[in-house]
N, C-alpha and C positions, 0 to 999 in steps of 0.2 A: 554384631556389634550393632548396638542401637544408633538411629540418626541423631544427631545433636540437637538441642532446642534450638528455636529459631531465633537466635542472636546473631548480631552481625559479624561477618567475617573479619579477621584481624590480620595485623601485620606481624604476628607473632612470629611465623616462621622466617619470614624476611629478614627482620631484625636480629634473629639468631644467625643467620647465614651471614648478614654483614659483618657481625662480630668475628667470624671465620675468614673474612677478607673477600666474600664474593660481592659483586656490585650489580651485575646485570642479571637480575633474578627473574625468570620468565614463569608465568603462571601457564598452565597448558590444560585445556578441556575440550570437549566435544559435544556434538549436538547430532540427534537422528541416528542413535544406535538401534532403537526400537521400532521405527516405521516400517511400513510394509512397501513404501515407494521413496524414490528420491535419494541423494547420496548422503553419505555422513560427512560431517564437516566438523573440523577441529580448528580451534584459534590457540595462539601463543601470545602472551602479552608481558612486556616489560614496563611497569608502571614505574614513574618518577615519584615513588613514595618516600624519598628523602625530604621532598616538599609536599605534604598531602594536600590535595585539593579539597574543596568544601564538599564535592559531590562524592568524595570518597565514603562517607557515611551512609550513603543511599545504594551502594552496590551491595548486592545479593547474589545467591544462587539464582540464575534465571529464571528456574521455575518458580521462583516466590515473587517475581515481579509482573505487573501488567504489561502487555504489549507496549503501551505508551511509554512506561518508564523504561522498559528496554531500549526503546527507540533513543530517547533522550541520553541515557547513559552511553550508548553504542556511540553517539557523536562525540560525546565528551572523552571517552576513553580513546577513540580513534584520533582525537584532536590533541591530546595532550601526553598520551603514553610515550615513552622513549621509543617503543617500537611494536608494532602488531604484525603477525603472521597468519595466514589462513591456508589451511590444506582440505582439499576437497577430493573425496573418492567416490567413484560412480557406483550406480547399483549393479553393473556388471563385475566389476572388480569384487563388490561384496559377495555377490553369487559364486565368483571363481575362488576366493580366498578364505571366505567366512567373515562374519561381521567383526570379530575380535581382532583378526589381522587387518582388515580394512580400517579399523578404529585406530589401532597403532600407526598406520600407514599414513591416514589423515593427520595424526599429531605430529609425526615425524616431518612431514611436508610443512606443517605450520612452523615448527621451529627452525627449520631450514631457511624460511622466507624471513625470517628475523634480522634487521640490519639497524643498529649493530647486532651481532650474535650474542646470545645469552652464554653466561658461564654458570649457570646453575638451573636446573628445571624444577620445578614443584608441579606435579602431576596428579589429575584427578584419578584416583584409585589404580591406575596401572603404571607398569614400567615400561620404558622404550630400550630394550637391550640394543637395538640397532644403532642408537646414537651415542657417540664416544663423548658423553657429557656427564659430569656428576648430576645425580637427580635423587627426588624423594618422591614416592607416590604416598599419596594420602587419602584415605577412605573419608569420603564425604568432605573431600578438599573444597568442593565448590561452596559449601556451607561454612567452612572454616577459616579459609586463606583468602585473603582479599585479592591477590593476583589471579588465583584460579577462578574466583567468582567472576572477575573481570573478563577473562578468557570465556567463561560460559555465556556471557552477553553477547561477546562478539561472535561466538560459534553460533548461537541460537538466532541472533538477528540476521545474520549472513544466510543461514540454512532457509530460515522463514521466507526471505526475499526469493531465493531461488525456487522455493515452493510456489509462490505467488506468479512467477514466470513460467513455471510448469502448468499452472492450471490455464494459462493462455494458449501453451502449445497442445494440451490435452484436455480440452473443455469436456465437462460432464462428470468429472470425478470429483471435484470440490477439493482440488489441492490446496486452494487459497484459504480454505477454512480449517480443515484438519491437518495439513501439511504433511500428509502421508501416514499418519497414525491410523491404527485400527478401531476407528470410531464406527458406530452402526452406520452412519451415513456412507463412509468409504466402504465398508463390508458390502452394503446393499448396491454400491455403484460396480464393485468387483463382480457381484453376482450377474448384474444387468449387462455391462459393457464386456466383461473379461478384462485381463491384465493389458496395459499400455507398455510402451518401451522402457519407463522408467519403473516398473514394478520390480521388486527383489523376488525372482522367481524362486530362489532358495527358501523363502518363508513359506511356512505351511498354508496359510490362508490364499496366498498368490498361487502357489502350486495347485492347490485343489480347484481354484477358479480357472486356471489355465487348463486344467484337465477336464473341466465340465465345458468349456468355450471350446476347446480344440482337442476333442478326444483322440483324433488321430496322432497327436504328439505325445501320449501318454508312454 
């Protein structure tokens, strides 16, 4: 399936579900599935879309926004949404369970943090069978569905903030810059310093760096 054109996400899904009787519809998305370090973070957002705010038209998939735009929208979403929830899963759990299971766990935790609870979930790309809630997974949901796009912003900004904190705890890796992704800078730091405690040891570049740094642990 080709990605959609870069048009604004809409409330089509939410309005369709409202006609079916649902009212507290949550968008769910994650950030940090691909990095070599740090947690995976998911967010769930119930927007008050029955009274659209002017900033709705600026909401996009977080990857299409500048850091400054994400920060502004983060504050607006947190301040005006009916509910937001956040789920964080550590690198050690990612290593133990695999990234897809960790991704679902983070999403489930985010949904469980919602107050009030959601009565329907719109999820970016995956399903959450562990949750006993009606749900719909939407491919490229963060580009198509406003509630999912809002969740993508909350998840991305929250994770970026955690990685800035990690940069202070583990200086020298540049986490504040690359947020744990496999950039040339990050790979160079891995080769020079070896992995730190928040690196995902099940990911190949980290595993290779660990073997080089600590051959006795192979």
